[in-house]
C-alpha positions in Angstrom: -10.8 28.5 38.5 -12.5 31.5 40.1 -11.0 35.0 39.9 -10.0 34.8 43.6 -8.3 31.5 43.1 -6.5 32.7 40.0 -5.3 35.8 41.8 -3.9 33.8 44.7 -1.9 31.7 42.4 -0.7 34.8 40.5 0.4 36.5 43.7 2.2 33.5 44.9 4.0 33.1 41.6 4.9 36.8 41.7 6.5 36.5 45.1 8.5 33.5 43.9 9.3 34.9 40.5 8.0 32.0 38.6 4.7 31.1 37.0 2.2 28.9 38.9 2.1 25.2 38.0 -1.0 23.8 36.6 -1.0 20.7 38.7 -0.4 20.2 42.5 1.1 16.7 42.2 4.0 15.2 40.4 3.4 13.4 37.1 5.4 11.0 34.9 4.1 10.3 31.4 0.6 11.4 32.5 0.4 8.9 35.3 0.4 9.3 39.1 3.3 7.5 40.8 2.3 4.7 43.2 2.8 5.0 46.9 2.4 2.4 49.7 0.2 3.5 52.6 -0.8 2.2 56.0 -4.2 1.3 54.6 -4.4 -2.1 52.9 -6.9 -4.8 52.5 -9.7 -2.7 54.1 -11.6 -1.9 50.9 -10.6 1.8 51.0 -10.5 3.6 47.6 -6.7 4.1 47.5 -6.3 0.4 46.6 -7.9 1.2 43.3 -6.1 4.4 42.6 -2.4 4.9 43.6 -1.1 8.3 44.5 2.1 10.3 44.4 4.9 9.2 46.8 6.6 12.6 46.5 6.4 14.2 50.0 8.0 17.6 49.9 9.2 19.5 52.9 6.2 20.3 55.1 5.2 24.0 55.3 4.5 25.8 58.5 1.8 28.2 59.4 1.3 30.2 62.6 -2.4 30.7 63.2 -3.5 34.3 63.4 -6.0 33.6 66.1 -6.3 31.7 69.4 -8.8 28.9 69.8 -11.0 28.1 72.7 -9.8 25.8 75.3 -11.4 23.5 77.8 -12.5 25.3 81.0 -12.0 22.1 83.0 -15.8 21.4 82.8 -16.5 17.7 82.1 -17.8 17.1 78.6 -20.9 15.5 80.1 -22.0 12.7 82.3 -21.2 9.2 81.2 -22.1 5.7 82.2 -18.5 4.7 81.7 -16.5 7.5 83.4 -12.8 7.0 83.4 -12.8 4.9 80.2 -11.1 7.7 78.1 -7.7 7.0 76.6 -4.8 8.8 78.2 -3.5 9.9 74.8 -5.3 13.2 74.1 -4.3 16.6 72.9 -4.8 19.6 75.1 -5.6 22.8 73.4 -3.8 25.0 76.0 -5.4 28.2 74.9 -7.3 30.7 77.1 -11.0 31.3 76.9 -10.9 34.9 78.0 -12.5 36.2 74.8 -16.0 35.3 73.6 -14.9 34.0 70.3 -11.6 33.6 68.3 -13.5 35.4 65.4 -12.7 38.7 67.3 -9.2 38.5 66.0 -10.3 38.1 62.4 -13.3 40.5 62.5 -11.7 42.7 59.8 -11.9 39.7 57.4 -15.6 38.8 58.0 -15.5 35.0 57.9 -12.9 34.7 55.1 -10.4 32.8 57.2 -6.7 32.9 57.4 -5.2 36.3 56.4 -3.4 36.7 53.1 0.0 37.1 54.8 -0.5 33.6 56.3 -2.0 32.0 53.3 1.1 32.9 51.3 3.3 30.8 53.6 4.4 28.2 51.2 4.9 27.5 47.5 4.2 23.9 46.5 5.8 22.5 49.6 8.6 25.1 50.0 8.6 25.8 53.7 8.4 29.3 55.0 9.0 29.5 58.8 6.2 31.6 60.4 6.2 29.6 63.6 8.1 26.8 65.3 5.7 24.0 64.4 6.3 22.2 61.1 3.2 20.8 59.4 3.1 17.1 58.4 0.5 15.8 56.0 -2.0 13.4 57.6 -3.6 12.0 54.5 -1.1 10.3 52.3 -3.5 9.9 49.4 -1.9 13.2 48.2 1.3 14.9 49.2 2.1 17.9 51.4 2.4 20.3 48.4 -1.0 19.3 47.2 -2.8 20.1 50.4 -0.8 23.3 50.9 -2.0 24.4 47.4 -5.6 23.3 48.0 -5.9 25.1 51.4 -4.9 28.4 49.7 -7.1 27.7 46.7 -10.1 27.2 48.9 -9.4 30.3 50.8 -9.8 32.2 47.6 -13.1 30.4 46.8 -14.4 31.1 50.3 -13.5 34.8 50.0 -15.4 34.9 46.7 -18.4 33.3 48.3 -18.3 35.8 51.2 -18.2 38.7 48.8 -21.1 37.4 46.8 -23.3 36.7 49.9 -22.6 40.2 51.2 -24.5 41.6 48.2 -28.0 42.9 48.9 -30.8 40.5 47.9 -32.1 43.0 45.4 -28.9 42.5 43.3 -30.0 38.8 42.6 -32.4 38.3 39.8 -34.1 35.7 42.0 -33.9 36.4 45.7 -34.1 32.8 46.6 -30.7 32.3 45.0 -29.1 34.1 48.0 -30.4 31.3 50.3 -29.3 28.6 47.9 -25.9 30.0 47.4 -25.3 30.3 51.1 -26.0 26.6 51.5 -23.7 25.7 48.7 -20.9 27.9 50.2 -21.0 25.7 53.3 -19.6 22.8 51.2 -16.4 24.8 50.5 -16.2 25.8 54.1 -16.2 22.1 55.1 -13.8 21.3 52.3 -11.3 23.8 53.7 -11.7 22.5 57.3 -11.0 18.9 56.0 -8.1 20.1 53.9 -6.5 21.9 56.8 -6.7 18.7 58.9 -5.3 16.7 56.0 -2.5 19.3 55.6 -1.5 18.9 59.2 -3.0 22.0 60.8 -2.8 22.1 64.6 -5.8 21.6 66.9 -5.7 25.3 67.8 -5.8 26.3 64.1 -8.7 24.0 63.5 -10.5 25.4 66.5 -10.3 28.8 65.0 -11.5 27.5 61.6 -14.4 25.8 63.4 -15.7 29.2 64.6 -15.4 30.5 61.0 -17.4 27.5 59.7 -20.0 28.0 62.5 -20.5 31.6 61.5 -21.0 30.5 57.9 -23.6 27.9 59.0 -25.5 30.6 60.9 -25.5 32.7 57.8 -26.7 29.9 55.7 -29.6 29.2 58.1 -30.5 32.9 58.3 -30.5 33.4 54.5 -32.4 30.1 53.9 -35.2 31.3 56.2 -35.3 34.7 54.8 -35.1 34.0 51.0 -36.0 30.4 50.2 -39.8 30.0 49.9 -41.3 27.8 52.6 -42.5 25.1 50.3 -39.1 24.8 48.6 -37.3 25.0 52.0 -39.5 22.2 53.3 -38.5 20.0 50.4 -34.8 21.0 50.4 -34.4 20.1 54.1 -36.9 17.3 54.4 -36.1 14.6 57.0 -33.9 11.9 55.4 -33.7 13.7 52.1 -30.2 15.2 51.8 -27.2 13.4 53.2 -24.9 16.4 52.7 -27.0 18.7 55.0 -27.4 16.0 57.5 -23.7 15.3 57.8 -22.9 19.1 58.1 -25.3 19.2 61.1 -23.6 16.2 62.6 -20.2 17.7 62.2 -21.2 21.1 63.7 -22.3 19.4 66.9 -19.7 16.7 67.0 -16.8 19.1 66.6 -18.3 21.4 69.3 -18.2 18.4 71.7 -14.7 17.4 70.6 -13.4 20.9 71.0 -15.3 21.3 74.3 -16.4 24.7 73.3 -17.9 27.2 75.7 -21.6 27.2 76.4 -22.4 30.1 74.2 -20.7 28.6 71.2 -22.3 25.2 71.8 -25.8 26.8 71.9 -24.9 28.6 68.6 -24.0 25.2 67.1 -27.2 23.7 68.3 -29.3 26.5 66.8 -27.4 26.3 63.5 -28.6 22.7 63.1 -32.3 23.6 63.7 -33.4 22.2 60.3 -32.0 18.8 61.3 -33.7 18.5 64.7 -35.8 15.4 65.0 -33.0 12.9 64.1 -32.2 10.6 66.9 -28.4 10.6 66.6 -28.2 14.4 66.3 -30.6 14.7 69.3 -28.5 12.4 71.4 -25.3 14.3 70.6 -26.9 17.6 71.6 -28.6 16.1 74.7 -25.2 14.8 76.0 -24.5 18.4 76.9 -28.0 19.8 76.9 -30.1 17.1 78.7 -33.3 18.9 78.1 -33.0 18.9 74.3 -35.6 16.6 72.7 -34.3 13.4 71.1 -36.1 12.1 68.0 -37.5 8.6 67.7 -36.0 7.6 64.4 -32.8 8.1 62.4 -32.8 10.2 59.2 -30.3 7.8 57.6 -30.3 4.5 59.6 -28.2 2.6 57.1 -25.4 5.1 57.3 -25.2 6.1 61.0 -27.0 3.1 62.6 -23.7 1.9 64.3 -23.0 5.3 65.8 -26.5 5.4 67.2 -26.0 1.9 68.6 -23.1 3.1 70.6 -25.6 5.1 72.8 -27.7 2.0 73.4 -24.7 -0.3 74.2 -24.7 -2.0 77.5 -21.0 -1.4 78.1 -18.2 0.8 77.0 -16.6 -2.1 75.1 -19.8 -2.6 73.1 -20.0 1.1 72.4 -16.4 1.2 71.2 -17.0 -1.8 69.0 -20.0 -0.1 67.4 -17.8 3.0 66.6 -15.2 0.7 65.2 -17.7 -1.0 62.9 -19.0 2.3 61.8 -15.4 3.4 60.8 -14.7 0.1 59.0 -17.6 0.8 56.5 -17.4 4.6 56.6 -16.5 5.2 52.9 -19.0 2.9 51.2 -21.7 4.0 53.7 -21.5 7.6 52.6 -21.4 7.0 48.9 -22.6 9.9 46.9 -22.1 12.7 49.4 -20.2 15.9 48.5 -16.5 15.0 48.0 -17.0 11.3 47.7 -14.6 9.9 45.1 -12.5 13.0 45.4 -9.3 10.9 45.6 -9.8 10.3 41.8 -9.9 14.1 41.2 -6.6 15.1 42.8 -5.3 16.8 39.6 -8.5 19.0 39.7 -7.9 19.9 43.4 -11.2 18.2 44.4 -9.8 16.0 47.1 -9.9 17.3 50.7 -9.3 14.1 52.7 -11.7 11.4 54.0 -12.3 12.0 57.7 -15.1 10.8 60.0 -15.3 13.9 62.1 -18.8 12.9 63.4 -17.2 10.0 65.4 -15.5 12.5 67.6 -18.9 13.6 68.9 -19.8 10.1 70.0 -16.4 9.5 71.6 -16.7 12.8 73.5 -20.3 12.3 74.5 -19.8 8.8 75.8 -16.2 9.4 76.9 -15.0 6.3 75.1 -11.5 4.8 74.9 -10.5 5.3 71.3 -7.5 2.9 71.4 -9.4 0.1 69.6 -10.1 2.2 66.5 -7.7 5.2 66.6 -5.5 3.7 63.8 -8.5 3.5 61.4 -7.7 5.4 58.2 -10.8 7.6 58.6 -10.6 8.5 62.3 -9.3 12.0 62.9 -7.5 11.0 66.2 -5.6 14.3 66.6 -8.8 16.1 67.3 -10.1 13.7 70.0 -11.3 15.8 73.0 -8.9 16.3 75.8 -9.2 14.3 79.0 -11.5 16.2 81.5 -9.5 17.6 84.4 
C-alpha cells in the first residue's frame, strides 16, 4: 500500500478509535461467502467465483462540486429521432461555470476533498447529504467499494504529487510521460468504483472533469518527454487495448453527459493519439460532423458490434447490435487493465465491470435502451437525458 493509502486508513481509524481492518470483505474460514445475483447463465465471471452477501448500510456522500447539465441542445442528429427510452436521468445542474473543476481548484485534480472522503468507515453511514448510496455491483459489498474509493483517492493524490515534480528530478525524463499514462488507469479505476459504489450522476459528472484533466496532462507529458520513436510504438494503431478503451470512454461519457462544447472539444483533443479508428471517429463526428472518420477499426473483434450499430438500417438493428456487444463484453476485452479483478477483491483490485463505451453509441444514435438496459455490464444510470 502506498504512503497516501496507508495514511487515509490511519486517519479513518483514528477518527473511529479503532485500527483499520486488513480486508474490505467479510470472511469465514478464509473463504468468501456465496451470494446469489441477478446475473446467471450468461457466462459472466461471478459464476466461477462467489462473493460476499454481506451488504452493510450504504454510506452517503454529498459531492463538493456541481456537474454540468444539458443545455437543452440535442445530442446530435439521428436517423431514428424519438426512439429514446422515456426512462432517463436528468442532471438538473446549472452550466453557469466553465468547469466543475473551478470548485476543486485548490486540490489540483486530486478529486473529492478529505472531509468528504472520510464519510464512512467500512459501511458505517455518515449523513453528509440526503441521498443514501446503494451499491450497483453486487460482486462486492457496499463496504468494499466505500473502502476502495477512499483508497484510490490516496493513490491518485500520490500520482498527482509525483507528476507535479519537475522533469529534472527524474533520472530518465521519459519516465514522467510513462507515469502520467499509468496514472490514468487509477483515475478510471476510481471513476468505475464510484459508479459501482452508487455515486450519483452529478458526482460522476464532476469526476469526469477530473479524469479529463488527467488525460490532458498525460497527453501533454507524453508529447514532451517520451521520445518520438517510443511514442509511436507505445500508441501504435491497434497495439494497446487499454489506451484505446480510455479514448472511447472519454468521448462516450462526454456524449452521455451532454457536456458543453468547450469540454467536448477538450475530450476530442485528449484522444488525439487514437484518431484514425472508425468507431472513435464516428462517435466524435456525431457531434462534430467535420471530424474525419477512419476507414478501419483498431480492434474489430472487440468493438465490431458497436461499430455495426452505426451501419444498421434501422433503430431495432442498431439496438440489437449493442445488445450483442454487451452479451460478449467480458470475454471480448480479455487482458485489459482490471480484467479478472473480481478474483482480487481481497487485494482491493476490483472496481466493477461496466461498458461505459456503450453510452456513447446510445447517445450518438439516440437509441432506445430498453432491450439491453438490464444487462449486467450496461451502466444504465448514466444514460444521457432525453433532449428537450
